[in-house]
N, C-alpha and C positions, 0 to 999 in steps of 0.2 A: 566705635560701633561696627559690628561685623556685617559684611555684605553677603555672607553665606548663611542660610538658615541652618540651625543646628540639625544634624542628622542627614543633611544633604551630602551625598558622596559623589555627585556628578553622574553623567550618563555613562553607561557601560559601552565600551568600544566593541561592537560586534563585527567590525569590518573583516576580520580574518576568517570569520565563520560564514560570511555572506557570499554566495555565488554571485556572479555578475548580474546586474539588473534587479537584484532582490532587496527587500527592506525587512527589518525586524518587525515581527508581529507578536504582541503579548497575548492576544486572545487566540481563538481557534475558529476562524471563519468556516461557515458551512456553505459549500457549493455542490449542487446536485443537478444532474440531468434528469428531468422527469420527476414524478411523485416518489416520495420516500416509502419503500416497502415496509410492511409490518410482518416480520418473520420472528416467531417465538423460537426459543431454543428447543422446544418440543417438536417443531416442524422443520427446523433447519437441517439441511444435509449438504455435504460437500462430496461431489462426485469427481473422481479422477478418471478420465477417459484416455486410453492410450491411442497411438496412431493406428493400431489394428482394431480398435473398437472395444477392447476389453475395458470393463468398468469396475472400479472399486468405490464403494459408497461408505462414507463416514457419517454417523449421526453425532449429535452433540457429545454424548457420553464416550463413544469410541474415539472421537477426536481428542477430547480432554485426556483420555487414558494414554495417549502417545507421549504425554509429558509437556508441561508448560515451561517456557523460557521467558526471560525478561530482556528487553532491549531499551537502552536510553540513547536516543538518536535525535538529530536535527531533521526537520522535514521542510521541503521547499515546494511551494505551489507555483505552477506556471503563470498564475495571475500576479506574481511578483512578491508574495509574502513568504517569509521563512519563520519558523518557530523552532526554538532551540531546546535541547535537553528534554524532549518529550519522552515519557515513560510508558512502555507498552508491555503487555504480557500475552503470550499465545503459543502456538505450536509452530516450530520451524517447518518450512515447506519441505526441506530434505527429509524430515521424519515422516511427513505425509507420503512422500514418494518412495520411501525405503521399501524394498521388496517388490516394487512394481517394475516389471521388465519393459524397457523402452529403448529405442534408438533415437528418441526425439532430440532436437536441437533448440526448440522453442515451445512456448505454451501460450494458449489463449485463456485468459481468465474470463469466465462468464459469471454474471451476477443476477440475482433476483431483480426483476425490473428490466432485464434485457441488455444492460451495459456490457461491453467487452473491452479488453485491452490486451495487447500482445507483448511478450517478453522473451528474450533469450533465456533458455533454461539455466545457463550459467549464472544469471543474475538473481536467481531465487534459491541457489544452493550455497553451501559453505557458510551458513548462518546469516545470509544476507537478506532473508525475507521470512516473514511470519504470516500465519493465519492468526491475526490479532483478535483477541476476545476481550481485552481489558485495556483501558487507557487511564493513566494517572491513578492507579489503584482501585478503579471502579469498573464494573461491567461496561463494555463499549456502548455508548449512547446510540440510539437508532439513527439520529441525524448524522452521526459520524461513521455509519456503516454497521452498527450492531444488528445482530449479535456477533458477526464476524466479518472482518474485511482482510484483504490482502495488504500487507505492509512491505513496501520495497523502498526504504528511505533514501537510498543513494540516487534514485531517479525522481523526476518531477512527480508530484503527488497524484496526478491523474492515473499513474501506473499502479497506485495502491488502491485497487478497486474495492469500493464499498459493497456490502451484502454479497460477498463472494459465494457462489453456488457450485462452480465447476472449474477444474483445471483440465483443459483439453490439450494433450501433448501432441506436438506436430513435428514432422521432419523437415518442414519448410516454414518460413515466416509468413504470416498473414497480418493484415492490418486490422486493428480493433476500431471501436466507434470513433474516438477523437482522431486517431491516426488516419482514418478514411476522410475525415473532415478538416484536414490541414495541419494537424499537429505532427511533430516529428515522430518517426517510427521508434526511436530509442528514448530520447528525453533526458539527457544528462544535464543537470543544472549548472555544473561547472564549465560546460562548453556552451551553455545557453542554447541548448537544442529545443527551443520552444515550438517552432513551426517547420513544416516541410518546405524544401526548396522547390518541390514539384509544382 
């Protein structure tokens, strides 16, 4: 008599893909500060504001016209879950910023609903970040930031701001919402940068 049920292949070993202090999550938990905004693609806009105050505004059609790219990435939440091989589609941040004159070193992502998070500019260029509009082959669900969210998968997921509405370019770093409230200014999951030492 077999002690292993037919079809059982054992648990997958995710240890090599898990940053310290993380555990594998098969689902996609929803964590949000405040109420979930209702923003239609007809009303949605993304504004890029330079350090000099110059503004470039994209509506849904002009954003999509920049060209969509696909990313398959692991994501890591500061609350300790990690989800592997997630599939996203959207516009790379470097395409959004192409042609915009700036001396910025950082940006602040602003969102419908008032949330903010800060990032070094280098962390959203070279294919490292998207304005994501699709997840797993479907339009991005409202609970997960639809119609569009920032996706910066190599940092803790609070940096991947939901319902993104503005990228404000800055010549000096400033702290965003969670960073002012005790989270780390950078948020590298592999260095377990969850909280500020301040």
